[in-house]
SERO-4910 file (N, C-alpha, C, O; in steps of 0.05 Angstrom, whole numbers):
BEGIN
 pado doro    nc1    nc2    nc3   cac1   cac2   cac3    cc1    cc2    cc3    oc1    oc2    oc3
  Met    A   -590     -9    499   -582      2    479   -554     20    487   -548     33    507
  Tyr    A   -542     13    465   -516     38    463   -518     64    460   -541     71    455
  Arg    A   -506     77    461   -516    104    457   -491    117    432   -467    112    437
  Phe    A   -498    131    411   -488    136    390   -482    169    385   -465    179    371
  Ala    A   -498    178    399   -502    215    388   -471    221    406   -462    212    428
  Ala    A   -462    236    392   -436    259    410   -444    261    438   -460    278    446
  Ile    A   -434    248    450   -429    249    477   -405    258    493   -383    247    495
  Ala    A   -413    283    506   -393    297    515   -403    294    554   -425    297    564
  Phe    A   -375    287    568   -385    277    595   -374    304    615   -351    312    616
  Val    A   -393    311    627   -388    336    639   -383    334    668   -403    331    683
  Leu    A   -353    337    680   -361    321    711   -367    350    725   -364    373    716
  Ala    A   -377    342    746   -394    355    762   -379    340    788   -366    320    791
  Ser    A   -390    366    806   -385    361    847   -403    348    855   -399    336    876
  Ser    A   -422    346    844   -454    334    863   -447    296    860   -432    283    845
  Pro    A   -461    291    878   -445    268    873   -468    235    849   -491    231    842
  Val    A   -444    224    846   -456    209    823   -479    194    836   -484    190    859
  Leu    A   -493    184    808   -522    177    811   -513    147    817   -490    143    808
  Ala    A   -520    132    824   -511     98    813   -516     86    790   -503     69    778
  Glu    A   -537     96    786   -555     85    755   -529     99    725   -527     92    702
  Asp    A   -513    121    743   -496    125    730   -469    120    724   -453    134    711
  Val    A   -466     94    739   -436     80    737   -434     57    729   -444     39    741
  Pro    A   -425     54    712   -422     34    691   -419      4    715   -405      4    735
  Thr    A   -438    -22    706   -429    -37    717   -424    -63    707   -423    -83    720
  Thr    A   -421    -61    678   -395    -77    664   -377    -74    648   -379    -51    639
  Leu    A   -358    -87    637   -330    -82    627   -346    -71    598   -332    -53    588
  Glu    A   -359    -75    588   -365    -67    564   -384    -35    563   -387    -21    543
  Ala    A   -393    -31    583   -409     -7    595   -391     16    598   -395     39    590
  Leu    A   -365      3    614   -342     27    623   -329     25    591   -319     47    586
  Gly    A   -327      7    569   -305      1    552   -331     27    536   -315     42    526
  Glu    A   -354     37    530   -369     49    519   -363     77    528   -356     98    516
  Arg    A   -366     71    550   -353    115    556   -338    119    560   -333    143    565
  Leu    A   -316     97    560   -288    109    551   -281    115    519   -265    131    508
  Phe    A   -299     97    510   -294    106    476   -298    126    472   -282    136    456
  Phe    A   -318    145    481   -336    162    471   -315    190    485   -316    213    478
  Asp    A   -302    181    501   -287    208    524   -268    229    508   -246    225    497
  Val    A   -278    246    510   -258    266    488   -231    277    513   -210    287    508
  Asn    A   -241    269    543   -221    275    556   -198    260    561   -182    262    580
  Leu    A   -198    246    545   -167    219    545   -153    236    528   -129    231    524
  Ser    A   -165    260    514   -139    274    493   -124    294    503   -134    300    524
  Ala    A   -104    308    499    -91    323    510   -104    350    508    -96    365    526
  Asn    A   -121    361    493   -142    383    493   -174    379    491   -191    393    482
  Arg    A   -174    361    500   -205    341    507   -222    343    485   -247    343    482
  Thr    A   -206    343    472   -225    351    429   -235    319    421   -257    312    415
  Gln    A   -205    299    424   -214    277    416   -224    251    430   -218    245    454
  Ser    A   -235    240    419   -243    209    433   -240    187    419   -241    197    396
  Cys    A   -236    159    416   -240    140    402   -251    138    386   -242    124    367
  Ala    A   -278    152    383   -302    151    364   -298    171    344   -308    167    322
  Thr    A   -285    195    348   -275    216    329   -261    203    305   -271    208    283
  Cys    A   -241    188    305   -230    171    281   -241    151    281   -228    139    264
  His    A   -259    133    290   -279    105    286   -298    119    298   -302    120    322
  Asp    A   -314    132    279   -346    149    279   -369    122    279   -373    107    260
  Pro    A   -381    121    300   -398    100    300   -420    103    275   -434     85    265
  Asp    A   -419    132    269   -451    136    251   -438    127    224   -453    125    205
  Tyr    A   -404    118    220   -397    119    199   -377     87    186   -357     84    172
  Gly    A   -393     70    198   -380     46    200   -351     47    212   -331     38    200
  Phe    A   -352     61    240   -330     63    261   -305     64    241   -287     47    241
  Ala    A   -307     87    222   -280     91    208   -284    122    211   -298    136    226
  Asp    A   -266    129    192   -271    169    193   -272    178    168   -256    176    149
  Pro    A   -292    190    171   -302    197    148   -295    232    140   -297    239    117
  Arg    A   -288    252    164   -268    264    157   -247    268    137   -236    291    137
  Gly    A   -239    254    122   -209    252    102   -201    236     94   -215    217     92
  Met    A   -173    235     84   -162    212     79   -136    202    100   -121    183     99
  Ala    A   -136    222    117   -124    205    148   -142    230    170   -156    250    164
  Ser    A   -134    217    197   -145    230    214   -127    251    223   -102    251    222
  Ile    A   -146    275    233   -129    298    244   -123    294    270   -139    279    280
  Gly    A   -104    302    286    -90    310    312   -109    323    332   -123    342    326
  Asp    A   -109    310    360   -119    325    378   -120    356    381   -138    372    388
  Asp    A    -92    359    373    -88    398    371    -97    407    343    -87    428    335
  Gly    A   -118    392    322   -125    402    302   -108    413    279   -118    428    263
  Glu    A    -88    407    278    -62    410    263    -52    388    257    -51    386    233
  Ser    A    -44    367    269    -27    343    260    -48    327    249    -71    321    256
  Leu    A    -29    321    225    -47    298    207    -27    271    198     -4    274    188
  Gly    A    -35    252    203    -27    230    201    -19    222    166    -26    236    147
  Asp    A     -4    200    163      0    189    137    -12    162    130     -4    152    109
  Arg    A    -33    146    148    -49    130    140    -69    141    141    -70    164    149
  Asn    A    -95    125    131   -133    123    130   -135    113    163   -121     96    175
  Ala    A   -151    125    172   -161    101    200   -179     84    192   -201     89    182
  Pro    A   -164     53    200   -181     27    186   -211     34    209   -214     47    229
  Ser    A   -228     16    191   -256      8    207   -250    -10    236   -242    -34    237
  Ala    A   -256      6    255   -256    -16    281   -282    -42    278   -285    -62    292
  Ala    A   -292    -35    262   -314    -55    255   -312    -83    257   -292    -85    242
  Tyr    A   -315    -98    262   -309   -126    260   -279   -134    268   -267   -153    258
  Ala    A   -270   -119    286   -236   -122    294   -232   -135    311   -210   -143    318
  Ala    A   -252   -139    320   -252   -166    349   -250   -194    328   -251   -214    342
  Phe    A   -248   -198    305   -245   -219    293   -221   -216    285   -219   -235    270
  Thr    A   -198   -204    285   -179   -206    276   -162   -219    294   -162   -211    317
  Pro    A   -142   -244    285   -132   -259    299   -101   -246    309    -94   -225    297
  Glu    A    -87   -255    325    -62   -244    337    -41   -241    317    -44   -259    300
  Phe    A    -24   -228    312     -1   -231    296      6   -248    298      7   -257    321
  His    A     15   -269    269     22   -300    269     33   -305    242     27   -289    225
  Lys    A     45   -319    237     48   -337    201     29   -361    213     28   -374    234
  Asn    A      8   -359    180    -11   -386    175      8   -399    167     33   -399    167
  Thr    A    -18   -418    155      6   -444    151      8   -451    127     10   -475    122
  Asp    A      9   -426    100     18   -421     79     48   -402     86     60   -394     66
  Gly    A     57   -397    106     82   -382    113     71   -351    109     89   -334    105
  Ile    A     50   -344    108     54   -312    104     36   -295    140     18   -301    156
  Trp    A     52   -277    139     42   -256    162     18   -263    152     10   -272    131
  Ala    A      3   -252    181    -32   -243    190    -43   -241    212    -34   -255    230
  Gly    A    -62   -226    217    -65   -224    237    -54   -193    246    -40   -178    233
  Gly    A    -68   -188    274    -63   -162    292    -67   -135    273    -66   -125    250
  Gln    A    -74   -132    300    -91    -90    299    -70    -73    281    -46    -79    280
  Phe    A    -80    -53    268    -65    -26    253    -61    -39    226    -69    -62    224
  Trp    A    -49    -27    205    -48    -32    178    -24    -52    172    -21    -67    153
  Asp    A      3    -48    205     25    -67    198     21    -85    217     40   -101    217
  Gly    A      4    -91    233     -1   -110    255     21   -108    275     39   -126    274
  Arg    A     23    -86    295     47    -85    308     27    -86    335     37    -91    357
  Ala    A      6    -83    334     -8    -90    360    -24   -119    359    -41   -128    343
  Asn    A    -14   -127    378    -24   -162    373    -57   -160    382    -70   -177    369
  Arg    A    -70   -148    395    -92   -147    400   -112   -126    403   -104   -103    399
  Leu    A   -138   -131    411   -148   -108    412   -146    -83    437   -152    -59    438
  Glu    A   -138    -98    453   -130    -85    486    -96    -71    468    -93    -47    473
  Asp    A    -84    -78    458    -59    -69    450    -69    -40    428    -60    -17    424
  Gln    A    -85    -52    422    -87    -24    396    -96    -11    410    -82      9    412
  Ala    A   -117     -9    423   -133     19    448   -109     32    460   -107     57    461
  Gly    A    -95     19    468    -75     34    488    -54     54    464    -39     71    475
  Gly    A    -54     52    438    -39     66    426    -43     91    422    -25    107    426
  Pro    A    -76    104    411    -77    128    404    -73    152    426    -65    175    421
  Pro    A    -80    141    453    -83    160    471    -53    174    468    -52    197    460
  Leu    A    -33    162    472     -7    161    469     12    176    457     33    186    464
  Asn    A     -6    173    428     13    183    394      7    205    402    -12    213    415
  Pro    A     33    220    389     32    253    397     20    268    362     19    292    357
  Ile    A     12    247    346     -8    264    324    -35    248    333    -52    246    315
  Glu    A    -39    238    352    -71    236    351    -78    247    375    -82    271    378
  Met    A    -79    226    398    -91    241    418    -75    256    441    -84    272    458
  Ser    A    -47    246    438    -26    266    444    -19    273    474     -8    294    482
  Met    A    -30    245    496    -29    254    528      1    242    533      8    221    523
  Ala    A     12    253    544     35    253    543     50    222    559     71    212    551
  Asp    A     38    213    577     40    184    576     15    163    598     -9    168    598
  Glu    A     26    146    609      1    126    616    -12    139    649    -36    137    656
  Ala    A      9    149    662     -1    178    682    -20    190    688    -37    191    705
  Ala    A    -11    206    656    -21    230    652    -53    219    643    -71    234    649
  Val    A    -57    200    632    -90    184    624   -101    184    653   -120    197    661
  Ile    A    -82    162    671   -103    160    691   -105    181    706   -122    178    724
  Ala    A    -91    208    704    -98    230    719   -136    238    708   -157    244    720
  Arg    A   -130    236    685   -159    247    671   -176    219    687   -196    228    696
  Leu    A   -174    203    689   -195    180    696   -200    192    726   -222    194    736
  Leu    A   -182    196    735   -184    206    766   -203    231    769   -222    235    784
  Glu    A   -193    244    754   -217    272    751   -246    262    753   -261    275    768
  Asp    A   -256    240    741   -281    235    734   -292    219    764   -279    200    773
  Pro    A   -309    227    775   -319    214    796   -334    178    783   -326    157    792
  Val    A   -351    180    765   -361    164    753   -342    136    744   -351    113    743
  Tyr    A   -312    144    737   -294    117    739   -275    115    764   -260     96    767
  Thr    A   -279    140    786   -261    128    811   -283    107    826   -278     99    848
  Glu    A   -309     97    812   -321     89    824   -325     60    818   -325     42    834
  Ala    A   -329     59    787   -339     40    763   -311     27    775   -313     12    794
  Phe    A   -282     33    764   -263     17    758   -252      0    783   -241    -21    776
  Pro    A   -254      5    816   -255     -3    835   -269    -23    836   -258    -44    835
  Thr    A   -286    -23    837   -321    -48    826   -306    -63    804   -296    -85    811
  Leu    A   -304    -58    785   -297    -76    766   -269    -90    761   -270   -112    750
  Phe    A   -251    -83    767   -222    -91    775   -219    -83    803   -238    -77    817
  Asp    A   -191    -83    813   -190    -85    837   -186    -57    852   -186    -36    839
  Asp    A   -184    -57    876   -191    -29    889   -169     -8    888   -169     16    894
  Asp    A   -158    -17    881   -124      4    876   -121      4    845   -102     14    834
  Val    A   -141     -9    831   -124     -1    804   -122     14    791   -114     10    768
  Leu    A   -127     37    800   -121     73    792   -104     79    806    -98    102    801
  Gly    A    -89     69    825    -72     69    848    -38     64    829    -15     69    837
  Asp    A    -45     56    809    -17     55    786    -23     56    767    -43     44    759
  Pro    A     -7     72    750    -12     83    728     -7     54    692    -23     50    674
  Gln    A     11     44    696      3     18    687    -20     -5    691    -35    -11    673
  Ser    A    -21    -15    710    -50    -28    724    -71    -10    710    -85    -20    693
  Gly    A    -73     14    716   -100     28    710   -102     37    681   -123     43    670
  Tyr    A    -71     38    668    -78     37    636    -89     10    619   -104      9    600
  Thr    A    -72    -16    639    -86    -37    615   -125    -41    627   -143    -47    611
  Ala    A   -128    -35    653   -151    -34    658   -176    -28    639   -197    -39    634
  Met    A   -158      7    627   -177     26    617   -173      7    592   -195      3    581
  Thr    A   -153     -5    580   -154     -9    550   -168    -39    555   -174    -44    532
  Asp    A   -174    -55    565   -187    -81    574   -215    -73    564   -228    -86    547
  Ala    A   -224    -44    579   -249    -48    582   -260    -32    550   -283    -35    542
  Ile    A   -243    -19    539   -250     -9    513   -256    -34    496   -278    -40    487
  Ala    A   -229    -51    495   -236    -76    481   -260    -90    483   -274    -96    464
  Ala    A   -263    -96    505   -284   -106    510   -312    -93    502   -333   -106    498
  Phe    A   -311    -66    501   -340    -56    474   -338    -68    451   -355    -80    438
  Glu    A   -307    -63    446   -305    -69    418   -313   -100    405   -317   -109    382
  Arg    A   -315   -113    432   -324   -142    421   -353   -152    424   -361   -175    424
  Thr    A   -368   -126    425   -396   -130    431   -411   -122    399   -401   -106    383
  Glu    A   -432   -134    397   -439   -134    368   -455   -113    366   -478   -115    356
  Val    A   -450   -102    370   -452    -67    359   -438    -56    339   -445    -40    322
  Phe    A   -416    -66    342   -386    -70    319   -390    -96    302   -374    -96    284
  Ser    A   -401   -113    302   -400   -135    295   -429   -150    283   -429   -174    284
  Pro    A   -444   -141    278   -480   -137    276   -487   -159    254   -508   -171    251
  Phe    A   -465   -161    239   -474   -195    216   -510   -187    204   -526   -205    199
  Asp    A   -514   -165    202   -547   -159    187   -540   -137    160   -556   -119    157
  Ser    A   -520   -139    145   -520   -138    118   -541   -148    103   -557   -164    112
  Lys    A   -540   -137     75   -567   -146     70   -557   -176     53   -572   -192     43
  Tyr    A   -526   -177     55   -517   -204     50   -519   -230     68   -521   -254     61
  Asp    A   -518   -218     93   -528   -240    113   -555   -244    110   -563   -267    108
  Arg    A   -572   -225    110   -608   -224    103   -609   -252     84   -623   -272     88
  Phe    A   -591   -249     64   -596   -261     43   -583   -295     50   -596   -315     46
  Leu    A   -559   -295     60   -559   -322     73   -572   -342     86   -572   -366     87
  Arg    A   -590   -317     99   -613   -324    124   -639   -341    105   -657   -354    115
  Gly    A   -636   -337     78   -669   -329     67   -687   -314     79   -709   -322     84
  Glu    A   -678   -286     85   -696   -266     87   -701   -245     62   -721   -232     60
  Val    A   -687   -244     50   -685   -234     18   -667   -239     -8   -646   -251    -11
  Glu    A   -676   -230    -20   -658   -242    -46   -645   -217    -64   -654   -194    -64
  Leu    A   -622   -224    -78   -602   -200    -82   -610   -197   -115   -615   -216   -130
  Thr    A   -610   -164   -121   -616   -162   -142   -608   -182   -174   -603   -206   -170
  Arg    A   -607   -176   -189   -587   -196   -212   -573   -182   -211   -553   -195   -203
  Glu    A   -566   -154   -213   -530   -145   -216   -523   -158   -195   -510   -178   -199
  Glu    A   -531   -149   -163   -514   -158   -138   -505   -190   -139   -483   -198   -130
  Asp    A   -527   -210   -152   -516   -237   -155   -498   -237   -174   -481   -254   -166
  Leu    A   -492   -230   -194   -472   -239   -209   -451   -221   -207   -433   -224   -223
  Gly    A   -448   -197   -186   -419   -191   -169   -420   -206   -155   -401   -220   -160
  Arg    A   -435   -219   -130   -435   -248   -121   -416   -262   -133   -393   -262   -125
  Val    A   -425   -277   -156   -418   -289   -173   -386   -290   -182   -368   -306   -185
  Leu    A   -389   -268   -183   -358   -261   -201   -338   -252   -174   -315   -253   -183
  Phe    A   -338   -246   -152   -327   -248   -132   -324   -268   -119   -306   -264   -102
  Phe    A   -334   -291   -117   -324   -316   -111   -307   -325   -128   -288   -336   -118
  Ser    A   -309   -323   -152   -304   -338   -179   -271   -341   -180   -259   -320   -182
  Glu    A   -256   -367   -180   -236   -375   -193   -221   -362   -217   -198   -354   -221
  Gln    A   -245   -364   -231   -232   -365   -252   -235   -331   -274   -226   -325   -296
  Phe    A   -255   -313   -252   -264   -287   -264   -241   -262   -256   -226   -249   -270
  Thr    A   -247   -263   -223   -224   -246   -209   -212   -257   -182   -193   -244   -174
  Asn    A   -219   -277   -168   -201   -286   -149   -198   -265   -130   -175   -261   -121
  Cys    A   -219   -252   -122   -225   -230   -103   -224   -250    -70   -211   -242    -50
  Asn    A   -239   -271    -72   -242   -283    -46   -210   -292    -46   -209   -294    -21
  Leu    A   -186   -299    -53   -170   -306    -52   -151   -293    -24   -134   -302     -9
  Cys    A   -166   -259    -28   -152   -252     -1   -174   -241     23   -170   -237     46
  His    A   -203   -237      3   -218   -221     15   -250   -247     30   -272   -238     37
  Gln    A   -242   -275     31   -255   -292     48   -228   -302     67   -204   -302     66
  Leu    A   -254   -313     91   -233   -330    106   -241   -352    110   -226   -371    111
  Gly    A   -273   -354    115   -270   -382    107   -280   -403     89   -279   -395     65
  Lys    A   -287   -423     92   -283   -439     65   -300   -445     56   -299   -461     38
  Ser    A   -321   -434     64   -355   -433     44   -361   -410     43   -353   -396     62
  Gln    A   -377   -397     21   -387   -379     14   -409   -367     30   -422   -346     29
  Leu    A   -410   -395     51   -450   -390     61   -439   -389     99   -454   -391    119
  Asp    A   -418   -386     99   -404   -377    129   -424   -348    139   -426   -326    129
  Pro    A   -435   -358    157   -450   -335    169   -437   -313    187   -449   -296    201
  Gln    A   -408   -317    185   -397   -293    202   -367   -290    186   -344   -293    196
  Glu    A   -372   -285    167   -352   -289    142   -344   -252    145   -359   -233    146
  Thr    A   -311   -252    146   -307   -219    158   -296   -211    127   -288   -188    124
  Phe    A   -296   -225    110   -285   -223     78   -258   -207     80   -255   -184     72
  Thr    A   -238   -223     93   -207   -219     92   -201   -245    110   -213   -255    129
  Asn    A   -177   -250     97   -159   -273    112   -138   -261    128   -122   -275    140
  Tyr    A   -138   -236    128   -114   -219    149    -94   -224    141    -76   -222    158
  Glu    A    -87   -231    119    -58   -235    112    -44   -202     98    -58   -182     95
  Tyr    A    -14   -203     90     -2   -178     90      2   -187     53      7   -210     45
  His    A     -4   -163     36      4   -170      8      8   -135     -3     -8   -117      1
  Asn    A     29   -132    -16     40   -109    -33     23   -109    -56     28   -125    -74
  Ile    A      0    -91    -59    -19    -93    -79    -20    -67   -104    -38    -59   -117
  Gly    A      3    -62   -103     11    -38   -115      3     -9   -112      3      8   -130
  Val    A     -6     -5    -82    -20     20    -90      0     45    -82     18     46    -66
  Pro    A    -10     64   -103      4     91   -103     18    105    -85     25     88    -68
  Glu    A     27    128    -78     34    151    -60     12    166    -60      3    171    -83
  Asn    A      1    175    -41    -21    196    -44     -3    216    -39     12    218    -19
  Leu    A     -7    235    -63      9    259    -69      0    277    -57     16    292    -45
  Ala    A    -37    283    -55    -49    296    -44    -41    301    -11    -32    322     -2
  Leu    A    -48    274      5    -44    270     25    -17    283     33    -17    293     56
  Arg    A      7    284     18     35    286     29     33    317     33     41    332     51
  Asp    A     19    321      6     23    353      9     20    366     35     36    381     46
  Leu    A     -8    357     45    -20    362     64     -8    357     94     -8    373    112
  Asn    A     -1    336     95     11    335    119     46    335    125     57    329    146
  Gly    A     57    344    104     80    355    104    105    331     99    130    335     98
  Val    A     90    305     95    118    288     96    123    278     69    106    264     56
  Ala    A    144    283     60    151    289     35    156    275     12    174    259     15
  Arg    A    148    274     -7    137    261    -28    161    242    -41    182    252    -48
  Gly    A    156    212    -43    172    200    -53    179    178    -19    190    156    -19
  Thr    A    171    189      1    175    174     28    165    159     33    143    162     43
  Val    A    179    128     30    160     98     21    146     93     53    160     99     72
  Asp    A    125     86     56    118     74     81    121     44     71    115     33     50
  Ile    A    131     38     91    145      7     86    130    -11     95    135    -34     90
  Gly    A    109     -6    110     87    -25    118     86    -51    135     88    -46    159
  Leu    A     85    -72    131     93    -94    148    123    -96    156    131   -104    178
  Ala    A    140    -87    135    169    -80    147    172    -62    173    192    -64    187
  Ala    A    148    -43    180    160    -36    208    147    -39    228    146    -25    248
  His    A    138    -60    221    124    -76    250    148    -78    270    167    -87    258
  Pro    A    154    -73    295    177    -78    312    189   -105    306    214   -108    304
  Asp    A    174   -122    304    189   -153    299    200   -163    281    208   -186    282
  Met    A    202   -147    261    205   -147    228    236   -138    219    250   -151    203
  Asp    A    242   -113    232    270   -112    232    278    -98    203    300   -100    192
  Ser    A    258    -84    194    258    -67    172    256    -96    150    275    -95    134
  Asn    A    245   -111    147    259   -140    128    246   -124     94    224   -116     87
  Pro    A    270   -124     82    264   -112     51    246   -129     40    233   -117     23
  Thr    A    239   -154     42    221   -173     42    191   -164     40    173   -169     23
  Leu    A    193   -150     62    166   -145     72    148   -112     64    124   -107     62
  Arg    A    170    -97     62    171    -67     52    144    -68     35    143    -81     14
  Gly    A    120    -53     44     99    -45     26     77    -59     23     57    -55     10
  Lys    A     84    -84     45     56   -101     34     34    -89     71     43    -82     93
  Phe    A     12    -90     64     -1    -77     84    -28   -102     88    -30   -121     72
  Lys    A    -45    -98    111    -51   -119    116    -83   -110    107    -94    -88    108
  Thr    A    -90   -136     99   -120   -133     79   -147   -134     94   -156   -153    107
  Pro    A   -160   -105     89   -180    -99    112   -209   -113    101   -216   -121     79
  Thr    A   -221   -112    125   -247   -124    123   -264   -110    100   -262    -85     96
  Leu    A   -277   -122     88   -297   -108     62   -324   -105     85   -345    -95     76
  Arg    A   -324   -112    107   -352   -107    115   -356    -75    110   -336    -61    110
  Asn    A   -374    -67    108   -380    -32    106   -359    -20     90   -347      0     98
  Val    A   -352    -31     65   -334    -23     53   -351      3     41   -344     27     43
  Ala    A   -374     -4     29   -381     21     12   -387     44     29   -389     65     17
  Val    A   -390     45     46   -396     66     72   -367     80     80   -371    103     87
  Thr    A   -348     74     81   -320     70     99   -300     85     73   -276     80     76
  Gly    A   -304     97     57   -290    109     40   -261    136     56   -269    141     79
  Pro    A   -247    145     53   -226    135     24   -216    110     35   -219     99     57
  Tyr    A   -200    102     12   -197     73      9   -160     69      5   -146     88     -2
  Met    A   -152     49      9   -130     37     17   -110     45     46   -125     55     64
  His    A    -93     44     50    -81     44     70    -74     80     79    -73     90    102
  Asn    A    -70     97     49    -66    120     52    -91    138     42    -92    163     44
  Gly    A   -107    123     33   -130    135     35   -133    151     -1   -145    172     -6
  Val    A   -122    136    -17   -106    147    -44   -137    146    -60   -138    163    -78
  Phe    A   -159    132    -56   -182    134    -72   -204    138    -55   -210    126    -34
  Glu    A   -219    164    -73   -249    159    -65   -272    147    -59   -288    142    -41
  Asp    A   -269    144    -87   -295    118   -100   -287     84    -95   -265     73    -98
  Leu    A   -313     73    -87   -313     40    -80   -302     40   -117   -278     37   -118
  Arg    A   -315     42   -142   -317     41   -160   -285     41   -177   -282     26   -196
  Thr    A   -264     60   -168   -248     64   -170   -223     46   -158   -201     44   -169
  Val    A   -232     34   -137   -216      8   -132   -220    -14   -139   -202    -31   -140
  Val    A   -245    -17   -146   -253    -42   -176   -231    -38   -198   -214    -55   -202
  Leu    A   -233    -13   -214   -217    -14   -237   -184    -13   -224   -165    -28   -231
  Phe    A   -183      1   -209   -148     -3   -198   -138    -36   -200   -116    -41   -210
  Tyr    A   -157    -57   -188   -150    -83   -179   -146    -89   -219   -126    -96   -231
  Asn    A   -169    -83   -229   -179    -87   -264   -153    -80   -279   -149    -96   -297
  Gln    A   -132    -55   -276   -119    -54   -296    -95    -72   -292    -77    -69   -308
  Phe    A    -94    -88   -275    -74   -113   -280    -69   -129   -299    -47   -137   -308
  Asn    A   -102   -137   -308   -115   -157   -330   -114   -141   -354   -127   -150   -374
  Thr    A   -101   -118   -357   -112   -110   -389    -86    -94   -390    -71    -89   -371
  Thr    A    -83    -84   -418    -63    -74   -437    -78    -46   -447    -64    -27   -452
  Asp    A    -99    -45   -448   -121    -22   -455   -112      4   -442   -125      9   -421
  Val    A    -96     18   -447    -98     49   -427   -122     55   -415   -125     61   -392
  Lys    A   -143     53   -434   -165     61   -428   -177     49   -404   -194     64   -393
  Arg    A   -174     31   -396   -182     17   -378   -159     16   -359   -168      3   -340
  Arg    A   -136     23   -354   -117     32   -332   -123     60   -326   -104     70   -315
  Thr    A   -142     73   -329   -139    103   -324   -164    111   -299   -188    108   -299
  Asn    A   -151    119   -283   -166    130   -253   -176    147   -263   -165    164   -276
  Pro    A   -207    143   -258   -222    159   -263   -231    180   -247   -249    195   -253
  Glu    A   -213    182   -223   -209    210   -204   -194    228   -212   -196    251   -205
  Thr    A   -172    217   -233   -159    232   -240   -153    244   -276   -139    261   -288
  Asp    A   -168    227   -281   -170    221   -317   -134    210   -322   -125    209   -345
  Glu    A   -123    205   -308    -89    196   -321    -89    164   -312   -107    153   -299
  Thr    A    -66    153   -320    -63    127   -312    -56    128   -287    -42    145   -275
  Phe    A    -71     99   -276    -55     89   -246    -28     98   -243    -14     97   -263
  Arg    A    -20    104   -228     13    114   -220     19     93   -209      1     78   -201
  Met    A     48     85   -207     64     61   -206     56     57   -169     45     69   -151
  Pro    A     66     36   -173     61     18   -146     85     43   -133    100     56   -147
  Ala    A     81     46    -96    104     56    -81    125     34    -76    149     39    -72
  Val    A    118     17    -77    139    -12    -71    137    -31    -94    123    -52    -95
  Pro    A    149    -24   -108    145    -48   -143    160    -76   -130    153    -99   -136
  Ala    A    178    -71   -116    199    -97   -112    180   -124   -102    187   -147   -107
  Thr    A    165   -120    -94    149   -131    -76    117   -140    -81    101   -153    -68
  Leu    A    116   -128   -105     86   -133   -114     74   -156   -117     84   -172   -131
  Ala    A     51   -162   -105     41   -186   -113     24   -200   -146      1   -205   -154
  Val    A     47   -200   -152     46   -202   -184     24   -229   -191      5   -224   -206
  Glu    A     27   -253   -181     11   -270   -182    -21   -270   -175    -41   -281   -186
  Glu    A    -18   -255   -152    -43   -252   -143    -65   -236   -155    -89   -242   -154
  Leu    A    -51   -212   -167    -58   -191   -178    -72   -191   -213    -91   -179   -224
  Thr    A    -55   -211   -222    -54   -218   -255    -69   -246   -248    -59   -268   -242
  His    A   -101   -236   -252   -116   -260   -256   -138   -264   -266   -157   -253   -254
  Gly    A   -143   -281   -288   -167   -278   -305   -167   -255   -319   -150   -238   -316
  Pro    A   -192   -252   -342   -198   -232   -362   -201   -212   -343   -204   -215   -319
  Ala    A   -200   -180   -362   -204   -152   -348   -235   -158   -353   -246   -172   -370
  Leu    A   -243   -148   -339   -277   -138   -336   -283   -113   -345   -274    -90   -345
  Asp    A   -306   -129   -356   -321   -101   -373   -334    -78   -354   -330    -78   -330
  Asp    A   -346    -63   -365   -359    -44   -342   -387    -55   -330   -398    -46   -310
  Arg    A   -396    -73   -345   -419    -86   -329   -412   -101   -308   -424   -100   -286
  Arg    A   -395   -114   -313   -380   -132   -288   -362   -119   -267   -356   -130   -246
  Val    A   -355    -96   -274   -339    -79   -258   -373    -68   -238   -376    -74   -215
  Asp    A   -390    -55   -253   -408    -52   -237   -428    -65   -211   -440    -59   -191
  Ala    A   -421    -90   -231   -439   -116   -215   -424   -122   -184   -437   -126   -163
  Ile    A   -387   -122   -186   -381   -125   -164   -381   -104   -140   -380   -111   -117
  Val    A   -382    -76   -148   -391    -60   -133   -426    -59   -121   -434    -50    -99
  Ala    A   -436    -68   -136   -464    -73   -126   -459    -92   -110   -467    -84    -88
  Phe    A   -447   -119   -108   -448   -137    -87   -427   -124    -66   -434   -131    -44
  Leu    A   -411   -114    -65   -400   -102    -44   -415    -78    -27   -408    -71     -4
  Lys    A   -434    -69    -42   -450    -49    -27   -474    -68     -4   -485    -58     16
  Thr    A   -476    -97    -14   -495   -108      3   -485   -120     29   -496   -133     46
  Leu    A   -455   -107     27   -445   -122     56   -444    -98     71   -422    -91     79
  Thr    A   -465    -83     75   -467    -59     95   -486    -65    113   -510    -67    107
  Asp    A   -475    -66    136   -484    -71    156   -525    -48    160   -530    -24    154
  Ala    A   -537    -64    169   -563    -47    161   -566    -18    178   -583     -5    166
  Arg    A   -558     -7    194   -554     11    206   -544     32    186   -553     55    185
  Tyr    A   -520     20    166   -506     40    155   -525     42    124   -517     58    106
  Glu    A   -542     29    120   -553     26     91   -570     46     82   -579     46     59
  His    A   -578     68    101   -579    100     88   -555    114     73   -558    131     56
  Leu    A   -533    105     82   -508    119     75   -506    105     46   -483    110     39
  Leu    A   -517     92     29   -516     78      9   -533    105    -13   -524    117    -32
  Asp    A   -555    106     -1   -577    124    -15   -567    158    -17   -579    176    -29
  Glu    A   -539    162     -1   -536    190      4   -512    193    -13   -500    214    -17
  Gln    A   -505    163    -27   -483    163    -48   -480    172    -76   -458    170    -88
***
């Protein structure tokens, strides 16, 4: 059983008990995932921003606060759940960039992603790989586990030690703890439960090419019955997300600053045709992992559905953000807006909007279903 209570590893001078030393890569990765000592001020672990009690997302706000207690990023922490199914960064058969970790795909694999936050100055803020390895060497559990699971001298070199650490974290993230496929929707596919009338209407609308075309970007498998559907094709699109002014006022990033998204990928050379495009996220656990969009601009899931719906109507009332009582603001990068993908089908009435929200709630893993009752 994996442990998900708040874990603080206290270093002791007494000999390490054999049963305390991880004997598998996954178990070592679990310990590392929860270890706050891998941050500069020993206050932050991977689990801080990818909280296993909240769908491996950050429930604390629009963006995550750094280890220093002050730094605030400009993007919302994506859920780490089901991230193991993300393909490496590539151009697909349709000529569209897809895959990779982070909102802009700059990390190719889970291992690459795991190595980013410890060295990010506004996240865990460690000076370099050597500083991280020094923290590992403080802990007698690690000094026994790493040589056993890797080479005897793996922690003797910062680069090899750091690579071993990220390999272990990625191995933990590939376990079924992150990807259980046990939501109500999964149980429905297995014939174990029935959907309510509203949920089933939402399912039909979600997969409908006539009414919504949601599955154009949020379906990977060719069949609705795919038992391991992740509800994303991992492509990059500009869906017109407006600037999050509230976040910008908090983190000090000047209003009007453009987050160029995929164009910021190291291999894209700031390509203007890719500006404002972000990776399509999984909809697994979407109902309990708000706030939403790459910048956390929307708080409520229903608002997100209404945001998409606005592109199919000229009715001002149907283009109003219920969180602000104002018309949805303009896209941050209008030049690359995915007009064809967004303008599809008739505008949905409230009944159909609510049905889609109800269906999206069925994508919640069983261990998080109690969070639905708290909303």
